[in-house]
C-alpha positions in Angstrom: 101.6 87.4 89.5 102.2 85.9 86.2 99.4 86.2 83.6 99.3 82.4 83.0 98.8 81.8 86.7 94.9 81.5 87.2 93.6 80.3 90.6 90.2 79.1 91.4 88.3 76.8 93.6 88.7 74.0 91.2 92.2 73.7 92.2 91.4 73.1 95.9 92.5 69.8 97.2 90.0 66.9 95.9 91.4 63.7 97.6 92.1 62.5 101.2 95.7 62.1 100.2 96.1 65.7 99.1 94.2 66.9 102.1 96.7 65.2 104.5 99.5 66.7 102.3 98.2 70.1 102.4 97.7 70.0 106.1 101.4 69.7 106.6 102.0 72.9 104.8 102.1 76.3 106.5 99.7 77.8 103.9 97.8 80.2 106.1 100.7 81.5 108.2 102.8 82.2 105.1 100.1 84.2 103.5 99.5 86.0 106.8 103.2 87.0 106.7 102.9 88.1 103.1 99.7 90.1 104.0 102.0 91.9 106.7 104.7 92.7 104.2 101.9 93.8 101.7 100.1 96.1 104.1 103.2 97.8 105.5 105.6 98.4 102.7 105.1 96.4 99.5 102.2 97.5 97.2 103.6 95.3 94.5 102.4 92.2 96.4 98.8 93.6 96.8 97.0 91.5 94.0 99.0 88.4 94.2 98.6 88.2 98.0 95.1 89.0 97.8 94.5 86.0 95.3 96.3 83.5 97.3 94.5 84.5 100.5 91.2 83.7 99.1 91.9 80.0 99.5 93.4 79.8 102.9 90.5 77.6 104.2 91.0 74.8 101.4 94.1 75.3 99.7 95.3 72.9 96.8 98.9 72.0 95.6 98.6 74.7 92.9 97.7 77.5 95.3 100.8 76.5 97.3 102.8 76.8 94.1 101.5 80.3 93.6 102.4 81.3 97.3 106.1 80.0 96.6 106.3 82.0 93.6 105.5 85.2 95.6 108.0 84.2 98.1 110.7 83.7 95.3 109.8 87.1 94.0 110.0 88.6 97.3 113.6 87.2 97.7 114.7 88.6 94.6 113.3 92.0 95.2 114.3 92.3 98.9 115.9 95.6 98.2 112.7 97.2 96.7 111.3 100.0 98.9 109.0 103.1 98.9 111.3 105.9 98.9 109.7 109.1 100.3 111.3 112.6 99.5 110.5 116.2 99.9 107.9 116.5 97.1 104.7 118.5 96.9 102.3 117.1 99.7 99.3 116.9 97.4 97.2 113.9 97.6 96.2 112.0 94.6 94.4 108.9 94.0 93.9 106.1 91.3 91.0 103.8 90.9 90.6 100.8 88.7 88.7 97.5 88.4 89.0 94.3 86.1 86.1 92.9 84.1 84.6 90.1 86.3 87.8 88.1 86.1 87.2 86.0 89.1 86.9 82.5 88.0 84.7 81.3 91.0 81.9 83.9 91.3 82.6 86.2 88.2 83.1 89.3 90.6 85.3 92.0 89.6 88.5 93.2 91.7 88.7 96.6 92.8 92.0 98.5 93.2 93.1 101.9 94.3 96.4 103.8 95.3 96.8 107.0 96.9 100.0 108.9 96.6 101.4 111.8 98.7 104.3 113.7 97.4 104.3 111.3 94.3 104.9 108.3 96.6 102.1 105.6 97.6 100.9 105.9 101.1 97.7 103.7 100.9 96.7 100.9 98.5 94.1 98.2 98.2 93.0 95.2 96.2 89.8 93.7 97.1 87.1 91.4 95.3 83.8 93.3 95.0 80.8 92.0 96.9 78.5 91.9 94.0 78.5 90.9 90.4 78.8 93.9 87.9 76.7 93.9 84.8 79.3 96.0 83.0 82.8 97.4 83.1 81.3 101.0 83.8 79.5 99.5 87.1 82.5 97.6 88.1 84.7 100.8 87.8 81.8 102.9 89.8 81.9 100.4 92.6 85.8 100.7 92.7 85.6 104.5 92.6 83.2 104.6 95.6 85.7 102.5 97.7 88.3 105.0 96.5 86.4 107.9 97.6 85.9 106.6 100.9 89.5 106.3 101.4 90.0 109.7 100.0 87.7 111.4 102.3 89.4 109.8 105.4 92.9 110.6 104.3 91.9 114.2 103.4 90.6 114.8 106.9 93.4 113.0 108.5 95.9 115.1 106.7 93.9 118.2 107.5 94.2 117.4 111.3 97.8 117.1 110.8 98.2 120.6 109.1 101.3 119.4 107.1 100.3 120.4 103.7 98.9 123.6 102.0 96.8 121.6 99.8 94.5 120.0 102.5 91.5 122.1 101.7 91.9 121.1 97.9 89.5 118.6 96.5 91.4 115.2 96.2 91.8 114.2 92.6 91.0 110.6 91.7 92.0 109.3 88.3 89.9 106.6 86.7 90.4 105.1 83.1 86.8 104.8 82.3 84.9 107.8 81.0 81.4 106.3 81.4 82.1 105.8 85.1 83.1 109.6 85.4 80.0 110.7 83.5 77.7 108.6 85.5 79.2 109.9 88.9 78.7 113.4 87.8 75.1 113.0 86.4 72.5 112.6 89.0 69.7 111.9 86.5 68.0 108.7 86.2 69.5 106.0 84.1 67.3 102.9 83.4 70.1 100.4 82.8 72.0 101.3 86.1 68.8 101.7 88.6 69.7 98.4 90.0 73.2 99.7 91.6 73.0 99.8 95.3 72.2 103.0 96.9 75.3 102.9 99.0 77.6 103.1 95.9 76.1 106.7 95.2 78.0 108.1 98.0 80.5 109.3 95.4 78.1 111.7 93.9 77.5 113.4 97.3 81.2 114.0 97.8 81.8 115.4 94.2 78.8 117.8 94.8 80.5 119.0 98.0 83.8 119.5 96.4 85.7 117.0 98.4 86.5 114.9 95.5 87.2 115.4 91.6 87.1 112.5 89.1 89.4 112.8 86.2 90.2 110.5 83.2 93.6 109.0 82.6 94.7 106.7 79.9 94.8 103.0 80.8 98.5 102.8 80.2 99.1 105.5 83.0 96.8 103.9 85.4 99.0 103.2 88.5 96.2 101.2 90.1 96.3 98.6 87.5 98.5 96.2 89.2 96.0 96.0 91.9 93.2 94.4 89.7 95.0 91.8 87.4 98.3 90.2 86.2 100.3 92.5 84.0 103.0 92.1 81.6 106.5 92.5 83.4 107.3 95.8 81.7 104.0 97.4 82.5 104.2 96.0 86.0 107.7 97.5 86.8 106.6 100.9 85.1 103.6 101.2 87.5 105.9 100.2 90.5 108.1 103.0 89.6 105.3 105.4 89.3 104.1 104.7 92.9 107.6 105.5 94.2 109.1 101.9 94.5 112.9 101.8 94.1 115.8 99.7 94.6 117.9 100.7 97.5 
């Protein structure tokens, strides 16, 4: 999605004429088809499809323009695919969040990706349920979602017995040092005591050795495309890093 494309409820149809015109447009079914493609094989669609899916109940003309832009992108990249190869079957995760960029509710967007053998096997872009009061808090909430996915993937791979690394802790990369420090430090913090208890699940998994959080520079954050629009060069660089290739 282009950085200049900013969607919000302000763009929903406002007149009866717009309502009748939008009723003839297959907005929901088209978005549903895009969701199917995004979930199965195209992580590059994740953020953009997540954005347009927020307005299925009351889309406006500008929302439909954004959907058609995704369709044009999909047509131009129909030969783009995840290419799996015989690399090391070590599970690695990346977690990120934007800074309350949602125009409607000022909530942040969480994003994560997990790679196996250097290629993405699962990914997510989702608006957070609560408003974060800081970037650290938004990243912490995003990390908690990533850790939940990591635990499930680790146990699933262990049941398959296909990797020598299944007993290793899953490394999850985060580009916010304050988030990593807070996740590792169980002491009381006055400015963060409002964070819901369920998000502290991350601390338990770290103490049990199931997950390890490590810092990574923002420029190398593979989950970045799942939280916000990026420049074209950065976007394609991250797609390559998660295993998307032209075939």
